[in-house]
C-alpha positions in Angstrom: 40.4 2.0 78.9 43.5 4.2 79.6 44.2 7.2 77.6 45.9 6.5 74.2 49.2 8.0 73.1 47.5 8.8 69.7 45.4 11.9 69.1 43.9 10.5 65.9 43.2 7.2 63.9 43.2 7.2 60.1 41.6 4.4 58.6 41.8 3.0 54.9 38.4 2.1 53.3 38.6 -0.9 51.1 39.4 -4.0 53.0 39.4 -2.3 56.4 36.0 -0.7 56.9 34.2 -2.5 54.1 35.0 -5.0 51.4 34.5 -3.5 47.9 37.4 -5.8 46.6 34.8 -8.2 44.9 33.2 -5.3 42.9 36.8 -4.1 41.9 37.4 -7.6 40.8 34.3 -8.0 38.5 34.9 -4.5 37.0 38.7 -4.9 36.4 38.0 -8.5 35.1 35.7 -7.1 32.5 38.0 -4.5 31.3 41.0 -6.9 31.3 39.3 -9.4 29.3 38.1 -6.8 26.9 41.8 -6.0 26.1 42.8 -9.8 25.9 44.4 -10.1 29.3 43.5 -13.1 31.5 42.4 -11.6 34.8 42.2 -14.0 38.0 42.6 -13.7 41.8 46.5 -13.6 41.6 46.4 -10.6 39.1 44.0 -9.0 41.2 46.2 -9.2 44.2 48.9 -7.1 42.4 46.3 -4.2 42.3 45.8 -4.1 46.0 46.4 -0.6 47.3 47.3 0.8 43.8 45.1 3.6 42.4 42.9 3.3 39.4 45.4 4.6 36.7 48.2 2.7 38.2 46.1 -0.7 38.1 45.1 0.2 34.5 48.8 0.4 33.5 49.4 -3.0 35.1 46.7 -4.6 33.1 47.5 -2.8 29.8 51.2 -3.6 30.0 50.0 -7.4 30.2 48.2 -6.8 27.0 51.3 -6.2 25.0 49.5 -3.4 23.2 50.0 0.3 22.9 47.1 2.7 24.2 47.1 6.4 23.7 46.4 8.7 26.8 42.9 9.1 25.4 42.2 5.4 25.0 43.5 4.8 28.8 41.1 7.5 30.0 38.3 6.1 28.3 39.0 2.6 29.6 39.5 3.9 33.2 36.0 5.5 32.9 34.3 2.5 31.6 35.9 0.6 34.5 34.6 3.2 37.1 31.1 3.2 35.6 30.8 -0.4 35.9 32.2 -0.3 39.5 29.7 2.6 40.5 26.8 0.5 39.2 28.0 -2.5 41.4 28.5 -0.4 44.6 24.9 1.2 44.5 23.8 -2.0 45.8 25.7 -1.4 49.1 24.4 -0.8 52.5 25.3 -0.8 56.1 25.2 -4.6 56.1 28.3 -4.4 54.0 30.4 -3.1 57.0 33.0 -5.5 57.9 32.9 -7.0 61.4 33.9 -4.7 64.1 34.2 -1.6 61.9 31.2 0.5 63.3 32.5 -0.6 66.7 36.0 0.5 65.9 34.8 3.9 64.9 32.9 4.3 68.1 35.8 3.3 70.2 37.9 6.0 68.7 35.4 8.6 69.0 34.8 7.6 72.7 38.5 8.1 73.4 38.2 11.7 72.3 40.3 11.2 69.3 40.0 12.5 65.7 38.6 10.0 63.1 40.1 10.3 59.4 39.8 8.2 56.3 42.5 7.9 53.7 41.4 6.0 50.6 42.8 6.1 47.1 39.3 5.5 45.7 37.7 8.3 43.8 34.4 6.7 44.9 35.0 6.9 48.6 32.3 9.4 49.3 29.8 7.3 47.4 30.8 4.2 49.4 30.5 6.0 52.7 27.1 7.3 51.9 25.9 3.8 50.9 27.5 2.5 54.3 25.7 5.3 56.1 28.9 6.4 57.9 29.9 9.8 56.3 29.4 11.7 59.5 31.6 9.5 61.5 34.7 10.8 60.0 36.1 14.2 60.8 37.9 14.5 57.5 38.0 12.1 54.4 40.9 12.3 51.9 40.1 10.7 48.5 42.0 10.4 45.3 40.7 13.9 44.0 42.6 15.6 46.9 46.0 14.2 46.5 48.6 14.2 43.6 50.4 10.9 44.4 48.8 7.7 45.5 50.0 5.0 48.0 52.8 4.1 48.8 53.6 7.9 48.9 52.8 9.2 52.2 51.0 12.2 51.0 47.4 11.0 51.5 48.2 10.2 55.2 50.0 13.5 55.8 47.1 15.4 54.1 44.8 13.6 56.5 46.8 14.5 59.5 47.0 18.0 58.4 43.3 18.5 58.0 42.8 16.9 61.4 45.2 19.2 63.0 47.2 16.2 64.3 51.1 15.8 64.0 51.7 12.6 61.9 53.7 11.1 65.0 50.5 11.2 67.0 48.6 9.3 64.4 47.6 5.7 64.2 47.1 4.6 60.5 45.0 1.5 59.6 45.7 -0.3 56.4 45.2 -3.8 54.7 47.5 -3.4 51.8 51.4 -3.4 51.7 51.4 -0.1 49.7 49.2 1.4 52.3 51.3 0.1 55.2 54.2 1.7 53.3 52.4 4.9 53.0 51.8 5.1 56.8 55.3 4.3 57.7 56.7 6.8 55.3 54.4 9.5 56.7 56.0 8.8 60.4 53.0 7.3 61.8 52.2 4.0 63.7 51.0 1.3 61.3 48.2 -1.2 62.4 47.9 -3.8 59.6 44.8 -5.6 59.0 45.4 -9.0 57.3 48.4 -11.5 57.5 51.6 -10.7 59.5 53.6 -12.5 56.8 52.3 -10.1 54.2 52.1 -6.7 56.0 55.8 -7.1 57.3 56.2 -3.4 57.5 53.3 -2.9 60.1 54.0 -2.4 63.6 51.2 -4.6 64.5 48.8 -6.8 62.6 45.2 -7.9 63.5 43.0 -10.1 61.5 40.2 -7.6 61.3 38.7 -4.7 62.9 36.7 -7.0 65.4 40.2 -7.3 66.9 40.7 -3.6 67.3 41.7 -2.5 70.6 43.2 0.9 71.5 44.6 -0.3 74.8 47.0 -2.4 72.9 48.5 0.3 70.8 50.3 2.4 73.5 
């Protein structure tokens, strides 16, 4: 493998390293139905890459009802509690195909490994997957003021890794995440469908297709 032009790779978590989408779907569905909103896969797709409060606002707007800040906070906490109960069942078996191998490839190439997740439960998920120590630095929702598509989360990861944004490869499965990477001035590798992740520099179907030799 020839040397990469990058010095760090910063991965998103949900939909890239593991798939907690189903757990989020179940938790959001229960909350949405509690406030009288029909919640299906199409609605869930709108929440992809959006942080918890942003997702909650989308659901509550659809309810046509007014909620106080205190009520919103209580609803968000209820959703999070249900979600945390669901992810307690996760293990290394929940790593997506190629995820562990991709992390090992980056490490073997002598590059820094970062994580940029808007989830406030990122550390819990990493612990359940058994891969916390595989990252040099993790940025979760508690360490940023603005969620994706704002570039703050990826810029924060690069700064903590000690690598210039232009020397970073960002890996994302969501439109908002790819926009965040590009706004940060990084190379964006999309995971998913090219017709969806149109801003990405390159798109692969999953980390089982991850190849550092290609991103030169």
